[in-house]
TORVO-529887 format. One record per residue (C-alpha): x, z, y; residue in one letter. Coordinates in pm, 1 decimal. Each point is the difference from the previous one (the first is absolute). Example, Ala and Ser with C-alpha at 12.3 -4.5 7.8 and 13.67 -1.06 7.14 Angstrom:
<nodes>
<<1230.0,780.0,-450.0>,'A'>;
<<137.0,-66.0,344.0>,'S'>;
</nodes>
This chain:
<nodes>
<<4034.6,-2285.2,1130.2>,'M'>;
<<282.9,-192.3,-170.3>,'N'>;
<<182.9,90.5,-321.3>,'I'>;
<<367.1,-97.0,-23.0>,'I'>;
<<184.3,-4.9,-334.4>,'L'>;
<<378.4,10.0,3.4>,'Q'>;
<<177.6,-67.1,-332.2>,'D'>;
<<-273.9,174.1,-197.0>,'I'>;
<<40.1,54.6,-372.9>,'G'>;
<<-177.7,207.0,-261.4>,'R'>;
<<106.6,72.3,-354.7>,'R'>;
<<-127.4,198.1,-296.3>,'Y'>;
<<280.9,149.8,-200.0>,'N'>;
<<260.9,-279.3,1.0>,'R'>;
<<-237.2,-293.1,44.9>,'E'>;
<<-51.6,-146.2,347.8>,'W'>;
<<-363.0,-91.7,66.7>,'I'>;
<<104.3,-187.3,315.5>,'F'>;
<<303.3,7.4,226.3>,'R'>;
<<141.9,-133.4,329.7>,'N'>;
<<-346.1,-33.3,152.9>,'L'>;
<<12.4,-69.0,373.9>,'N'>;
<<-336.4,-69.3,155.5>,'Y'>;
<<-221.9,78.4,297.6>,'E'>;
<<-375.6,46.3,-16.0>,'F'>;
<<-142.6,-67.8,345.6>,'I'>;
<<-318.3,151.2,141.4>,'S'>;
<<-306.5,-223.5,5.2>,'G'>;
<<103.9,-206.5,-302.0>,'N'>;
<<-100.3,-11.6,-366.5>,'G'>;
<<268.9,14.9,-269.6>,'Y'>;
<<-34.1,-55.0,-374.9>,'A'>;
<<255.2,165.1,-229.9>,'V'>;
<<-4.0,-232.0,-301.0>,'L'>;
<<132.1,10.2,-354.2>,'G'>;
<<-110.6,32.3,-362.4>,'P'>;
<<-113.1,328.2,-150.5>,'N'>;
<<287.1,246.0,-25.2>,'G'>;
<<215.8,-181.8,254.6>,'S'>;
<<6.2,282.0,256.5>,'G'>;
<<-285.2,-80.7,240.2>,'K'>;
<<-154.6,345.6,-19.5>,'S'>;
<<342.3,162.2,19.9>,'T'>;
<<63.3,-177.0,329.8>,'L'>;
<<-342.1,99.7,133.0>,'V'>;
<<72.2,363.3,-91.3>,'K'>;
<<330.0,-21.5,189.4>,'L'>;
<<-174.7,-146.1,304.0>,'L'>;
<<-257.0,281.8,-0.3>,'T'>;
<<280.5,259.3,-42.1>,'S'>;
<<-138.9,109.6,-337.7>,'S'>;
<<340.4,-91.7,-146.2>,'L'>;
<<346.0,3.4,152.1>,'S'>;
<<235.0,-299.1,-30.7>,'P'>;
<<303.7,32.9,-224.2>,'S'>;
<<198.3,-171.1,273.2>,'E'>;
<<-61.2,-138.9,344.5>,'G'>;
<<-216.9,103.9,292.6>,'L'>;
<<-368.4,-38.2,94.5>,'I'>;
<<-89.3,25.2,368.8>,'R'>;
<<-347.1,23.1,151.3>,'Y'>;
<<-15.8,-127.2,355.9>,'H'>;
<<-296.0,69.2,231.4>,'K'>;
<<-19.9,-93.3,368.5>,'D'>;
<<377.6,-24.8,33.1>,'G'>;
<<80.9,326.4,-176.7>,'E'>;
<<77.5,103.6,-356.8>,'D'>;
<<-260.6,207.7,-183.1>,'V'>;
<<121.7,292.8,-209.5>,'E'>;
<<-49.6,-33.8,-374.3>,'L'>;
<<-212.8,314.3,-27.7>,'D'>;
<<-244.9,-144.2,254.8>,'Q'>;
<<-61.8,-331.8,-175.2>,'I'>;
<<-309.0,121.7,-186.0>,'Y'>;
<<-186.1,13.8,333.5>,'Q'>;
<<43.4,-373.5,47.9>,'H'>;
<<-88.1,-141.7,-342.7>,'I'>;
<<-306.0,-69.1,-209.7>,'G'>;
<<47.3,-80.1,-367.8>,'I'>;
<<-205.2,-108.1,-299.6>,'A'>;
<<189.7,-17.3,-329.5>,'A'>;
<<-53.4,76.8,-371.0>,'P'>;
<<228.6,304.7,26.4>,'Y'>;
<<-189.6,148.2,298.4>,'V'>;
<<-274.9,218.6,-143.6>,'D'>;
<<-336.0,104.5,134.2>,'L'>;
<<-113.2,362.4,-30.6>,'I'>;
<<-249.2,-55.8,-278.2>,'E'>;
<<-183.1,330.6,41.5>,'E'>;
<<-110.6,-107.6,349.3>,'F'>;
<<-321.1,-187.8,60.2>,'T'>;
<<6.6,-323.1,199.2>,'L'>;
<<-99.9,180.7,319.2>,'L'>;
<<254.9,276.3,-57.8>,'E'>;
<<271.2,-256.7,-66.1>,'S'>;
<<-69.9,-178.6,327.9>,'L'>;
<<-13.7,324.8,196.6>,'D'>;
<<322.9,129.9,-153.5>,'F'>;
<<193.6,-323.1,54.7>,'H'>;
<<-103.0,-30.5,362.4>,'F'>;
<<111.9,350.4,80.2>,'R'>;
<<352.2,-141.1,-21.9>,'F'>;
<<-59.9,-356.5,118.9>,'K'>;
<<-211.4,-144.7,279.7>,'T'>;
<<-261.9,-264.0,-82.7>,'I'>;
<<74.0,-341.8,150.1>,'L'>;
<<-158.2,-32.6,345.5>,'P'>;
<<-349.1,-144.0,-12.1>,'G'>;
<<-94.6,155.7,-335.5>,'Y'>;
<<-146.5,328.6,-115.0>,'D'>;
<<-61.2,166.3,-335.3>,'R'>;
<<-339.3,-162.8,-40.7>,'Q'>;
<<153.0,-344.6,55.9>,'D'>;
<<253.9,65.1,-274.8>,'L'>;
<<-263.4,119.6,-246.4>,'I'>;
<<-195.8,-317.1,70.9>,'H'>;
<<309.6,-217.1,-53.8>,'K'>;
<<57.5,144.8,-347.2>,'L'>;
<<-335.1,-152.3,-103.6>,'D'>;
<<-60.4,275.3,-256.8>,'F'>;
<<-345.8,111.8,-117.4>,'P'>;
<<-132.2,278.6,222.4>,'G'>;
<<-14.4,236.2,-295.7>,'T'>;
<<379.5,25.1,-29.2>,'V'>;
<<66.5,165.9,336.0>,'R'>;
<<-8.8,347.5,-151.4>,'N'>;
<<146.1,-97.5,-338.0>,'R'>;
<<351.9,118.2,-91.3>,'A'>;
<<265.1,-273.8,14.7>,'I'>;
<<90.2,68.0,-365.6>,'K'>;
<<-331.2,-157.5,-97.6>,'F'>;
<<69.5,-322.1,193.8>,'F'>;
<<97.5,-318.7,-182.4>,'S'>;
<<359.4,-122.0,37.9>,'S'>;
<<-122.2,-274.5,233.7>,'G'>;
<<-183.5,247.8,223.1>,'M'>;
<<309.6,219.7,20.1>,'K'>;
<<209.7,-302.0,99.0>,'Q'>;
<<-246.2,-94.0,274.3>,'R'>;
<<16.5,353.2,136.9>,'L'>;
<<382.6,-1.1,-0.1>,'K'>;
<<4.8,-330.8,186.1>,'L'>;
<<-262.0,110.8,250.3>,'L'>;
<<186.5,323.7,83.7>,'L'>;
<<324.7,-191.1,52.7>,'A'>;
<<-139.6,-295.9,193.1>,'C'>;
<<-220.9,198.6,238.1>,'Y'>;
<<255.2,267.7,88.7>,'S'>;
<<137.7,-56.3,348.7>,'D'>;
<<365.0,-48.2,-99.2>,'T'>;
<<273.1,-237.0,115.0>,'R'>;
<<95.0,-104.0,-354.4>,'I'>;
<<-218.5,-82.4,-300.9>,'L'>;
<<140.4,-13.1,-354.8>,'F'>;
<<-203.6,-162.6,-277.8>,'L'>;
<<159.4,7.9,-345.4>,'D'>;
<<-189.1,-195.8,-267.1>,'E'>;
<<-309.9,22.1,220.1>,'P'>;
<<-250.9,-178.5,-226.3>,'T'>;
<<83.6,187.9,-320.2>,'S'>;
<<-327.0,108.9,-166.4>,'N'>;
<<-208.5,-223.2,227.9>,'L'>;
<<-230.7,-273.1,-129.5>,'D'>;
<<-47.5,-333.0,177.8>,'R'>;
<<-250.8,147.7,243.2>,'Q'>;
<<239.1,288.1,67.4>,'G'>;
<<283.1,-243.1,72.1>,'E'>;
<<-214.4,-173.6,261.4>,'Q'>;
<<-88.5,340.5,146.1>,'W'>;
<<371.6,84.0,21.8>,'Y'>;
<<78.3,-322.3,183.1>,'Q'>;
<<-276.3,72.2,248.6>,'G'>;
<<107.4,353.5,90.9>,'I'>;
<<367.2,-97.4,28.9>,'V'>;
<<-83.8,-288.6,229.7>,'E'>;
<<-208.8,235.6,212.1>,'E'>;
<<247.9,288.9,19.5>,'S'>;
<<349.0,-153.2,0.2>,'R'>;
<<11.6,-140.2,353.8>,'K'>;
<<294.3,129.0,201.3>,'G'>;
<<148.5,194.2,-290.2>,'R'>;
<<299.9,-40.5,-225.7>,'L'>;
<<-144.3,-64.8,-348.1>,'V'>;
<<214.4,-4.2,-315.1>,'I'>;
<<-150.1,-107.8,-333.3>,'V'>;
<<168.5,46.5,-338.0>,'G'>;
<<-143.9,-266.1,-228.1>,'S'>;
<<36.6,-280.4,-249.5>,'N'>;
<<-352.9,-137.0,50.9>,'Q'>;
<<-42.7,-253.7,277.5>,'E'>;
<<-353.5,102.2,94.8>,'Q'>;
<<135.7,340.8,102.8>,'E'>;
<<248.1,-133.8,254.8>,'Y'>;
<<-106.5,-355.0,92.5>,'A'>;
<<-32.5,103.0,367.5>,'W'>;
<<355.9,139.9,21.0>,'C'>;
<<230.8,-203.1,223.0>,'E'>;
<<322.4,120.2,-166.2>,'H'>;
<<110.9,34.4,-362.2>,'H'>;
<<281.6,217.8,-134.5>,'L'>;
<<104.2,-90.6,-355.4>,'Q'>;
<<134.3,317.2,-160.6>,'I'>;
<<189.1,-201.0,-264.5>,'L'>;
<<220.5,-139.5,276.5>,'D'>;
<<160.6,343.9,25.1>,'Y'>;
<<86.9,65.5,-363.6>,'K'>;
</nodes>
């Protein structure tokens, strides 16, 4: 699936966050949306996931030669971001079961594989998410996004709350799960997007 931006702009009140953005994200490639904190990276990611609407311009989603309707986009995307919350009353097992009622696990994996990949102590499987550390919650968000069988994967600030070992874990699961997909990373830390072939500098569209 490709995403085509035509003269996209977004503003809050009278201030333009970015404007006149023409770009195409092509399936099978990795893209890094770059810029300092507060520059509009997350705003663009929210537009691309249809969580926000542009103030001007048009976003088109193109799959197998046909446009995809905006209200169907959620079926085709996986996302991990600071503003995407887990249901903290769920246990780990309940969280996995609930998520994969709506998404399909990537071919070749099952629930047990995903539990193993998290590398959590066995005692946490039936513990409520609200008792997880911030790093454990971030690992779970990334795992749910990366191992959902979707055409597009969005990763916004993917290593936030991860220690050095967690960063290496992130790089491993992305390398394993990104093949053949469109992956878009919002970041200002090189270790999060070093594998991306294309870079979009959000400050170029101020």
